[in-house]
C-alpha positions as CSV (number, residue, x, y, z in Angstrom):
1,M,44.1,128.0,107.6
2,R,47.1,128.9,105.4
3,V,49.5,126.2,104.3
4,P,53.1,127.4,104.1
5,Q,54.4,127.2,100.6
6,N,57.5,125.2,99.9
7,R,60.0,127.4,98.3
8,H,62.8,125.7,96.5
9,V,66.1,127.3,97.5
10,Q,69.1,126.8,95.2
11,P,72.2,125.7,97.1
12,P,75.1,128.1,96.6
13,V,77.2,127.2,93.7
14,S,80.8,126.6,94.7
15,A,83.9,126.2,92.6
16,P,84.8,122.5,91.9
17,A,87.4,121.3,94.3
18,S,90.8,120.7,92.6
19,P,92.5,117.5,93.6
20,A,95.3,117.9,96.1
21,P,98.7,117.2,94.5
22,A,99.3,114.4,97.0
23,A,96.1,112.8,95.9
24,T,97.0,112.4,92.3
25,D,97.6,108.9,91.1
26,A,101.3,107.8,90.9
27,L,100.5,106.3,87.5
28,Q,99.6,109.8,86.1
29,D,103.1,111.1,86.7
30,P,105.6,109.4,84.4
31,A,108.6,110.8,86.2
32,L,107.4,109.5,89.6
33,L,106.6,106.1,88.1
34,R,110.1,105.9,86.7
35,R,111.5,106.7,90.1
36,L,109.3,104.0,91.7
37,L,110.3,101.5,89.1
38,R,114.0,102.3,89.8
39,A,113.4,101.4,93.4
40,K,111.5,98.3,92.5
41,D,114.2,97.2,90.2
42,R,116.8,97.6,92.9
43,M,114.7,95.5,95.2
44,D,114.4,92.8,92.5
45,A,118.1,92.8,91.9
46,A,119.1,92.5,95.5
47,S,116.1,91.2,97.4
48,H,118.4,89.6,99.9
49,E,119.5,93.0,101.2
50,A,117.6,95.1,103.7
51,W,115.3,97.6,102.0
52,P,113.8,100.0,104.6
53,V,111.5,102.7,103.2
54,K,114.1,105.3,103.9
55,R,116.6,103.6,101.6
56,L,114.0,103.1,98.8
57,A,112.9,106.7,99.1
58,E,116.5,107.8,98.7
59,V,116.8,105.7,95.5
60,S,113.6,107.3,94.2
61,G,114.5,110.8,95.2
62,V,111.3,111.4,97.1
63,S,110.3,111.6,100.8
64,D,109.7,108.5,102.8
65,A,106.0,109.0,103.2
66,H,105.4,110.0,99.6
67,F,107.4,106.9,98.4
68,A,105.4,104.5,100.6
69,R,102.0,106.0,99.5
70,S,103.0,106.2,95.8
71,F,104.5,102.7,95.7
72,K,101.3,101.1,97.1
73,R,99.1,103.2,94.8
74,A,101.2,102.2,91.7
75,F,101.9,98.5,92.5
76,G,99.0,97.5,94.8
77,V,101.1,96.4,97.7
78,P,103.3,98.2,100.2
79,P,107.1,98.0,99.6
80,H,107.6,95.6,102.5
81,R,105.0,93.1,101.1
82,Y,106.5,93.3,97.7
83,L,109.9,92.5,99.1
84,L,108.4,89.5,101.0
85,T,106.9,88.3,97.8
86,R,110.2,88.4,96.0
87,R,112.1,86.6,98.9
88,I,109.5,83.9,99.1
89,E,109.6,83.4,95.3
90,Q,113.4,83.1,95.4
91,A,113.3,80.7,98.3
92,T,110.7,78.5,96.5
93,T,112.9,78.4,93.4
94,L,116.0,77.5,95.5
95,L,114.0,74.8,97.3
96,R,113.0,73.3,94.0
97,D,116.2,73.6,92.0
98,T,119.1,73.2,94.5
99,D,120.2,70.9,97.3
100,L,121.1,73.8,99.6
101,S,120.0,73.4,103.2
102,I,116.9,75.3,104.4
103,T,119.2,77.4,106.7
104,S,121.4,78.4,103.7
105,I,118.4,79.3,101.7
106,A,117.0,81.4,104.5
107,F,120.2,83.4,104.8
108,A,120.7,83.6,101.0
109,T,117.3,85.1,100.5
110,G,117.8,87.8,103.2
111,W,116.3,86.4,106.3
112,E,118.2,87.1,109.5
113,S,116.6,84.2,111.5
114,L,115.7,80.7,110.4
115,G,112.7,80.8,112.7
116,T,111.3,83.9,111.2
117,F,111.9,82.5,107.7
118,G,110.1,79.3,108.5
119,R,107.2,81.0,110.2
120,I,106.6,83.6,107.5
121,F,107.2,81.0,104.7
122,R,104.5,78.7,106.3
123,D,102.1,81.6,106.8
124,I,102.3,82.7,103.2
125,T,102.6,79.4,101.3
126,G,100.6,77.2,103.7
127,S,103.5,74.7,104.1
128,S,106.9,74.6,105.7
129,P,110.0,75.0,103.6
130,G,110.8,71.3,104.0
131,A,107.3,70.1,103.0
132,M,107.4,72.6,100.1
133,R,110.7,71.1,98.8
134,V,109.2,67.6,98.9
135,E,106.0,68.7,97.1
136,L,107.9,70.6,94.4
137,R,110.3,67.8,93.7
138,A,107.5,65.3,93.5
139,G,106.1,67.2,90.6
140,M,109.5,67.9,88.9
141,P,109.1,65.8,85.7
142,Q,106.0,67.8,84.8
143,L,107.5,71.2,85.8
144,E,110.5,70.8,83.6
145,R,108.4,71.4,80.5
146,V,106.9,74.6,81.9
147,P,108.8,77.9,81.1
148,A,110.4,79.4,84.2
149,C,108.5,82.7,83.9
150,V,105.1,80.9,83.8
151,L,106.1,78.7,86.8
152,K,107.2,81.8,88.9
153,A,103.9,83.6,88.1
154,A,101.9,80.5,89.1
155,Q,103.9,80.1,92.4
156,R,103.8,83.8,93.3
157,P,102.5,84.1,96.9
158,D,99.4,86.2,97.4
159,L,100.2,89.0,99.7
160,N,97.2,91.2,99.2
161,I,96.5,91.0,102.9
162,A,99.0,91.3,105.8
163,V,100.6,88.1,107.1
164,L,99.2,88.8,110.6
165,E,95.7,89.1,109.1
166,K,96.1,85.8,107.3
167,R,97.2,84.2,110.6
168,R,94.1,85.6,112.3
169,R,91.8,84.3,109.6
170,V,93.3,80.8,109.7
171,A,92.9,80.7,113.4
172,D,89.1,81.1,112.7
173,D,89.0,84.4,114.7
174,T,90.1,82.8,117.9
175,V,92.5,85.8,118.3
176,P,90.6,89.1,118.6
177,S,91.2,91.6,115.8
178,S,93.4,94.5,116.6
179,T,90.9,96.8,114.9
180,R,87.1,96.9,115.2
181,E,84.8,97.6,112.3
182,V,82.1,100.1,113.1
183,S,78.9,99.8,111.1
């Protein structure tokens, strides 16, 4: 009886695949990063204004889809979440430092509806705007000694996951997920 011999066959050598231009990291292209920073600076300066992706892409001089992908790749969050972060930071500062009504703060920070402002503020920070104001003012004597930049960084909301996902997790999965993980 003959045993077949195992012959080792070399796989064909192929040329290394070059990365697609769209797959390159936004941080590797200084011109694109400057354009993204220009849009980010505009959002920072006028976070109370509406900033749809189309408007941000026009500021950056790139297409809508390319802007959205590149912004997320460069800054770690999509443009809309970044804008939410800025608005919540600004609202928290106004709650702490002014006597403006919550309605005035909502409209001053770019929200079109008091209900939407309250719901999203509570989802992100864990407390309502009124409760946050009481909490912040209770700790005011200690906070006066902390530099404003350090205080803002400490109070920055965590928006690494979508607000709806946070809501679903808080509800202890009582609401079925809109997507299913396949293992």
